[in-house]
C-alpha positions in Angstrom: -2.5 -9.5 -18.9 -2.9 -10.6 -15.5 -3.5 -8.2 -12.5 -2.3 -8.1 -9.0 -3.7 -5.1 -6.8 -0.8 -4.6 -4.7 -2.3 -1.9 -2.0 -5.9 -1.6 -0.9 -8.1 -2.0 2.0 -10.7 -3.9 0.6 -13.6 -4.8 2.9 -11.8 -2.7 5.7 -14.2 0.4 6.9 -13.4 2.9 9.5 -15.1 2.0 12.9 -14.6 3.4 16.7 -12.1 0.4 18.0 -15.2 -1.4 20.0 -17.2 -1.6 16.8 -14.8 -3.0 14.8 -15.8 -6.1 12.3 -13.5 -9.2 13.1 -15.0 -11.5 10.5 -16.2 -11.7 7.2 -19.5 -13.2 8.2 -20.0 -9.8 9.8 -20.2 -8.0 6.6 -23.7 -7.5 5.5 -24.7 -9.0 1.8 -20.8 -10.1 1.4 -20.6 -12.9 -0.8 -17.0 -13.9 -1.3 -17.5 -16.3 -3.9 -19.2 -13.7 -6.0 -15.6 -11.8 -5.1 -13.7 -14.5 -6.4 -15.7 -14.5 -10.0 -15.7 -11.0 -10.3 -11.9 -10.8 -9.9 -11.5 -13.4 -12.5 -14.0 -11.8 -14.7 -11.1 -8.9 -14.7 -8.0 -11.0 -14.7 -7.1 -10.1 -11.1 -5.2 -13.0 -9.7 -4.3 -11.6 -6.3 -5.2 -8.3 -4.3 -3.8 -7.4 -1.1 -5.6 -5.6 1.9 -4.8 -4.3 5.3 -6.1 -2.8 8.5 -4.5 0.5 9.5 -4.6 1.9 13.2 -6.0 5.7 12.9 -6.6 5.9 16.4 -4.3 9.1 17.3 -6.5 11.3 15.1 -9.7 9.6 14.9 -10.1 7.4 17.7 -10.8 4.6 15.0 -9.2 1.7 13.2 -9.6 1.2 9.5 -10.6 -2.1 9.4 -9.0 -4.6 12.2 -6.3 -7.1 12.4 -8.5 -9.7 13.2 -10.8 -8.9 9.9 -7.6 -8.9 7.7 -6.8 -12.4 8.9 -10.2 -13.9 8.2 -10.5 -12.0 4.8 -7.0 -13.9 3.8 -8.2 -17.5 5.3 -11.3 -17.0 3.1 -9.0 -17.2 0.2 -5.6 -17.7 1.1 -4.9 -18.8 -2.5 -5.9 -15.1 -3.7 -6.0 -12.6 -0.9 -2.6 -11.5 0.8 -3.2 -9.3 4.2 -1.2 -7.4 6.1 -1.4 -6.1 9.9 -1.5 -2.5 11.0 0.4 -0.9 13.9 0.8 2.3 15.8 4.1 1.9 16.8 4.4 4.2 19.8 1.7 4.4 22.5 -0.1 7.5 24.4 2.9 8.0 26.2 5.4 8.0 23.0 7.0 4.4 24.3 7.3 1.3 22.1 3.9 0.2 21.5 4.8 -3.5 23.1 1.3 -4.7 23.0 0.9 -4.0 19.4 4.5 -5.5 18.6 3.4 -8.6 20.4 0.5 -8.3 18.2 2.0 -8.2 15.1 4.0 -11.2 15.9 0.9 -13.5 16.8 -0.8 -12.3 13.6 2.0 -12.9 11.3 3.0 -16.6 13.0 -0.1 -17.7 14.1 -2.3 -16.1 11.3 -0.4 -15.6 8.6 -0.6 -12.3 8.1 1.8 -11.2 5.3 3.2 -8.0 5.8 2.3 -4.6 8.2 1.2 -1.1 7.4 2.9 1.8 9.2 1.6 5.4 8.6 4.1 8.0 10.3 1.8 11.3 9.7 -1.1 9.8 11.0 0.6 8.6 14.0 2.5 11.9 14.4 5.9 10.1 14.5 9.1 10.2 12.3 10.0 7.1 10.5 13.3 7.5 11.4 12.8 7.8 15.4 14.6 5.0 16.9 11.8 4.4 19.1 10.0 2.8 16.1 12.8 0.3 15.1 11.8 -2.4 17.5 8.7 -2.9 14.6 11.6 -2.8 11.8 13.8 -5.4 13.5 10.5 -7.5 13.9 9.7 -7.2 10.4 13.2 -8.1 9.3 12.8 -11.5 11.8 10.0 -12.6 10.5 10.9 -11.8 6.7 7.7 -9.5 5.9 7.6 -6.1 4.1 6.5 -3.0 5.7 4.2 -0.5 3.8 4.9 2.9 4.9 2.5 5.9 3.8 5.2 8.5 3.2 3.2 11.1 1.1 0.8 13.7 0.8 -2.0 13.4 3.3 -5.8 14.5 3.0 -7.2 16.3 5.7 -6.8 18.9 8.2 -2.9 19.5 8.5 -3.2 19.0 12.1 -4.1 15.6 11.7 -1.3 14.7 9.4 1.8 17.1 9.3 3.8 16.7 6.3 7.1 17.2 8.3 6.3 13.3 9.3 5.8 12.2 5.7 9.3 13.8 4.3 10.9 10.8 2.3 14.4 11.3 3.0 13.7 10.1 6.8 13.5 6.9 5.1 17.0 6.9 3.9 18.0 6.3 7.7 15.9 3.2 7.8 17.7 1.8 4.3 21.0 2.5 6.2 19.9 1.2 9.6 18.1 -1.9 8.1 19.4 -3.1 4.3 17.5 -6.5 4.6 14.2 -5.0 5.5 11.7 -4.7 2.3 9.1 -2.0 2.0 6.8 -0.1 -0.1 6.7 3.8 0.0 3.1 4.3 -0.8 1.8 6.7 -3.5 5.1 7.2 -5.2 6.2 9.1 -1.9 4.3 12.3 -3.6 5.2 15.0 -3.6 8.9 13.5 -3.0 8.8 11.5 -5.6 12.3 11.8 -7.0 13.7 11.8 -3.7 12.2 8.2 -3.3 13.5 7.4 -6.5 16.9 8.3 -5.5 16.9 6.3 -2.5 15.4 3.1 -4.7 18.2 3.8 -7.0 20.9 2.2 -4.4 18.4 0.6 -2.2 17.2 -2.5 -3.7 14.7 -3.7 -1.1 12.7 -0.6 -1.5 9.6 -0.2 -3.6 6.8 2.0 -4.6 3.5 2.0 -5.7 1.3 4.1 -7.8 -2.1 4.2 -5.9 -4.1 7.3 -6.3 -1.9 8.6 -9.4 -5.0 7.5 -11.8 -8.3 8.6 -9.9 -8.6 12.4 -9.2 -9.2 12.6 -5.5 -10.5 15.8 -3.6 -9.6 17.9 -6.4 -6.1 17.7 -6.0 -6.2 17.0 -10.0 -8.3 17.1 -12.6 -9.4 13.9 -14.5 -6.4 14.3 -17.3 -3.8 15.9 -15.0 -3.2 13.1 -12.5 -2.4 10.7 -15.1 -0.1 12.8 -16.8 1.8 13.3 -13.2 1.9 9.5 -13.2 3.4 9.5 -16.7 6.4 11.9 -15.7 7.0 9.5 -12.7 7.3 6.4 -14.7 9.2 7.6 -17.2 11.5 8.9 -13.9 11.5 5.9 -12.8 12.7 4.2 -15.8 15.5 7.1 -15.5 16.6 6.2 -12.0 16.4 2.3 -13.0 13.8 1.3 -10.6 11.1 1.0 -12.9 11.0 -2.7 -12.0 9.9 -2.1 -8.6 7.2 0.5 -9.2 3.6 -1.6 -8.9 0.1 -1.3 -9.1 -2.5 -0.4 -6.3 -6.2 0.5 -6.6 -6.0 1.9 -2.7 -9.8 0.9 -2.4 -11.3 1.3 0.8 -14.7 -0.4 1.6 -17.1 -3.1 1.3 -18.7 -3.2 -2.1 -17.6 -5.6 -4.5 -18.7 -4.1 -7.5 -17.6 -0.5 -6.3 -14.2 -2.4 -5.8 -14.3 -4.0 -9.5 -15.4 -1.2 -11.1 -12.3 0.9 -9.7 -10.2 -1.9 -10.7 -11.3 -2.1 -14.1 -11.2 1.8 -14.9 -7.6 2.2 -13.5 -6.2 -1.0 -15.3 -7.9 0.0 -18.4 -6.0 3.4 -18.2 -2.8 1.5 -17.6 -3.3 -1.0 -20.7 -5.0 1.5 -23.0 -4.1 5.1 -22.2 -0.8 5.3 -20.3 1.3 4.9 -23.1 -0.6 7.5 -25.1 -0.1 10.0 -22.3 3.6 8.9 -22.3 4.1 9.9 -25.9 2.1 12.7 -25.9 4.8 13.9 -23.1 7.9 12.7 -25.0 8.6 9.8 -23.0 9.0 6.3 -24.9 6.3 4.3 -23.9 6.3 1.4 -21.5 7.2 -2.3 -23.1 5.0 -5.1 -22.9 7.7 -6.5 -20.3 7.5 -3.1 -18.3 3.6 -3.0 -18.8 3.3 -6.8 -17.1 6.1 -5.7 -14.4 3.8 -2.9 -13.4 0.5 -4.6 -13.1 1.8 -7.7 -11.5 5.1 -9.0 -11.7 7.2 -6.2 -9.6 5.0 -6.4 -6.5 5.9 -10.5 -6.0 9.5 -9.2 -5.8 8.5 -7.6 -2.6 5.6 -9.6 -1.0 7.7 -13.1 -1.7 4.3 -15.1 -1.4 3.5 -15.5 -4.8 5.0 -17.4 -7.4 
């Protein structure tokens, strides 16, 4: 069964703006051919990666848009890169500089989408000041990934009020043609997200961070059980065909990335249905499993046949 990692920050690491890497060749001891060979070993056909603007809370970026473009150019048949942006500037106005940069990155560099993180940027996704970025995404026919879920770290860095899922309902209503992914199943507002998805066919979600425990949020067994429950709920809402796998890997280590994806996808293929049955839910069919691992995200990205 083929695997498509629909949510990662592969080869992206945090650094101050003036020290960001812009070329794959700047990554020490990295071999793109070795990465492609290891992906083949694991059955991974493609992976998505993206930069993230974190200057508001950390004064740094997670990777860079230039690096995202160079990563994709290194293996365009296997890698799908997104740009990152902070839609409001330091004065709280539309960040026109980054809006122009996003258009350039898509039109000239071939990037395939945009990442926005309202809790980190301290803005609401239904704030009309952010709408020019949605208008541009519709114009360019690219999807947006929203981090609209619980954030780890000091609460002042990422107030949960900016992550509330119901705010995306306004975005759906005002931009019916905008394709977007609400990352991490909108945790902890998963059922609200599924309700939005049930009447909004352009809204998707990923299961990133629901298999591996993170900083004690769930124990090793508990977090996959939450995933099993959420997938059963997604089926009940009729939206399971818009839920997809993502590793959310951050870093530059090929083996670390491969090991993470191998552990997570092995659980999906070999352990998930056992947990679903243990909770009293119908297990995933082969078709549903294939959708989760690779096929569903293709409808969002529109760049892979």
